[in-house]
C-alpha positions in Angstrom: 219.1 86.1 30.1 215.3 85.5 30.9 215.2 88.7 33.0 216.9 91.2 30.8 216.4 89.6 27.4 220.0 90.1 26.5 222.5 87.5 25.2 224.9 86.1 27.8 227.6 83.5 27.9 226.8 80.3 29.7 229.7 78.1 30.7 229.8 74.6 29.3 231.4 71.4 30.8 235.0 72.2 29.7 234.9 75.7 31.1 233.4 74.5 34.4 236.1 71.9 34.6 238.9 74.5 34.3 242.0 73.3 36.3 240.3 70.0 36.8 239.1 66.9 34.9 236.2 66.6 32.5 234.8 63.1 32.1 232.9 62.4 28.8 231.0 59.2 28.2 229.9 58.0 24.8 232.6 60.1 23.2 232.2 58.3 19.8 228.6 59.4 19.6 229.4 63.1 19.9 228.1 65.3 17.1 230.6 66.2 14.4 230.2 69.9 15.2 231.0 69.3 18.8 234.0 67.2 17.9 235.4 70.1 15.8 234.7 72.6 18.6 236.6 70.5 21.1 239.8 70.7 19.0 240.7 74.1 20.3 240.1 73.2 23.9 242.3 70.1 23.6 245.0 71.9 21.7 245.2 75.4 23.2 243.3 75.0 26.5 240.9 77.8 25.5 237.5 78.1 24.0 236.7 81.0 21.7 233.1 82.3 21.3 231.9 84.6 18.5 228.1 84.7 18.6 225.3 87.3 18.9 227.8 90.2 19.1 229.7 88.4 21.9 233.4 87.8 21.4 235.3 86.0 24.2 238.1 83.6 24.8 237.6 81.5 27.9 240.0 79.2 29.7 239.5 75.5 29.5 242.6 74.2 31.2 241.3 70.8 31.8 242.3 67.2 31.3 239.8 65.1 29.3 239.0 61.5 30.3 236.7 60.1 27.5 235.1 56.7 27.1 234.0 55.3 23.7 232.5 52.1 22.5 233.9 50.0 19.6 232.0 49.8 16.3 229.4 47.1 16.6 229.7 46.9 20.3 232.7 44.5 20.3 236.4 45.2 19.9 238.0 43.3 16.9 241.5 42.3 17.8 242.4 41.8 14.1 241.9 45.5 13.4 243.7 48.6 14.6 242.4 50.9 17.3 241.5 53.5 14.6 239.4 50.9 12.7 237.6 49.9 15.9 236.4 53.3 17.1 234.4 55.9 15.3 236.7 58.8 15.9 238.7 61.0 13.5 242.5 61.0 13.4 242.7 64.7 14.4 240.7 64.0 17.6 242.7 60.8 18.4 246.0 62.6 18.0 245.1 65.0 20.7 244.9 62.3 23.4 248.0 61.4 25.3 247.1 57.8 26.1 244.6 55.1 25.1 243.4 52.2 27.2 241.6 49.3 25.5 239.4 47.6 28.0 238.3 44.2 26.7 235.3 42.3 28.0 236.5 38.7 27.6 234.7 35.6 28.9 236.8 34.1 31.7 235.1 31.7 34.2 237.3 32.7 37.1 237.2 36.4 36.5 233.4 36.4 35.9 232.9 34.5 39.2 235.0 37.0 41.2 233.2 40.0 39.6 229.7 38.5 40.2 230.6 37.6 43.8 232.0 41.1 44.5 228.9 42.8 43.1 226.6 40.7 45.2 228.7 41.2 48.3 228.5 45.0 47.7 224.7 44.8 47.7 224.6 42.6 50.8 227.1 44.5 53.1 228.7 47.6 51.6 230.7 48.6 54.7 232.5 45.3 54.9 233.4 44.9 51.2 234.3 48.5 50.3 237.5 49.0 52.3 240.0 50.7 50.1 243.7 50.9 51.3 243.5 54.7 51.2 240.7 57.0 52.3 239.4 59.8 50.0 240.9 62.4 52.2 244.3 60.8 52.1 244.2 60.6 48.3 243.1 64.2 48.0 245.9 65.3 50.3 248.5 63.3 48.2 247.2 64.8 44.9 247.3 68.4 46.3 250.9 67.8 47.5 252.0 66.2 44.2 250.5 69.0 42.1 252.7 71.5 44.0 255.8 70.0 42.4 257.2 71.6 39.2 259.6 69.0 37.8 262.4 70.1 35.6 263.8 68.3 32.5 267.6 68.1 32.9 270.0 67.4 30.0 269.9 63.6 30.4 266.1 63.6 30.3 266.1 65.9 27.3 268.4 63.5 25.4 266.0 60.5 26.2 262.9 62.4 25.0 264.6 63.7 21.8 265.9 60.1 21.0 262.4 58.6 21.6 260.7 61.2 19.4 263.3 60.7 16.7 262.7 56.9 16.7 258.9 57.4 16.5 259.4 59.8 13.5 261.6 57.3 11.8 259.1 54.4 12.3 256.4 56.7 10.9 258.5 57.6 7.8 259.4 53.9 7.2 255.7 52.8 7.5 256.3 50.9 10.7 254.1 53.2 12.8 251.3 51.2 14.5 249.5 54.3 15.8 246.3 55.7 14.3 247.8 59.0 13.2 251.0 60.7 12.0 253.7 61.3 14.6 254.2 65.1 15.0 255.4 67.6 17.5 252.1 67.1 19.3 253.3 63.6 20.4 256.5 65.1 21.7 254.5 67.5 23.8 252.5 64.5 25.1 255.8 62.8 26.1 256.8 65.9 28.0 253.4 66.0 29.8 253.5 62.4 30.7 257.1 62.6 31.9 256.3 65.6 34.2 253.2 63.8 35.5 255.2 60.7 36.4 257.7 62.9 38.2 254.9 64.5 40.2 253.5 61.0 40.9 256.8 60.1 42.5 257.1 63.5 44.3 260.3 64.2 42.3 261.6 67.6 41.3 263.4 66.2 38.2 262.1 64.3 35.2 264.2 61.1 35.2 
């Protein structure tokens, strides 16, 4: 603290995003020490601090949306995802989903993108007309988050069977993911199933 000269705790991005979403760009260029520090936040939703006589455990109940670039600036389709990004297996295993966005040369697609960007610069009010307003989306998200979907016996059997198949593929060497299949992936399946139920405003995971 510049006024008292005492040590104090200053909240970082993950703590400030508690109960929200933390968006991180250039995730692959993060320092190794920061990548290790983020393990606890992604696993236990908390951040422990032990510095300068201060011991604290702060909440970091946030979803992380991260963007990373492939090695060399171009994604190699002949290689796996793990070989294309400069991220460790422990970090990758903590994400529920991966989306590979390819920048491919397509004449029709490039033409539409260029026309849209130029139209946005010329007349923003006419081009940017989404089907839902920001207020409508916020209202829908608030309503969906109020649901607490339950996993019934049938949904439990489906999740267990899916996890069992993933483990068998991993044991037999047919696993195409970048890491070993563990209970962490079962927890990801549960989170995704509950999220889909909330998306459909359903009280039951189907």
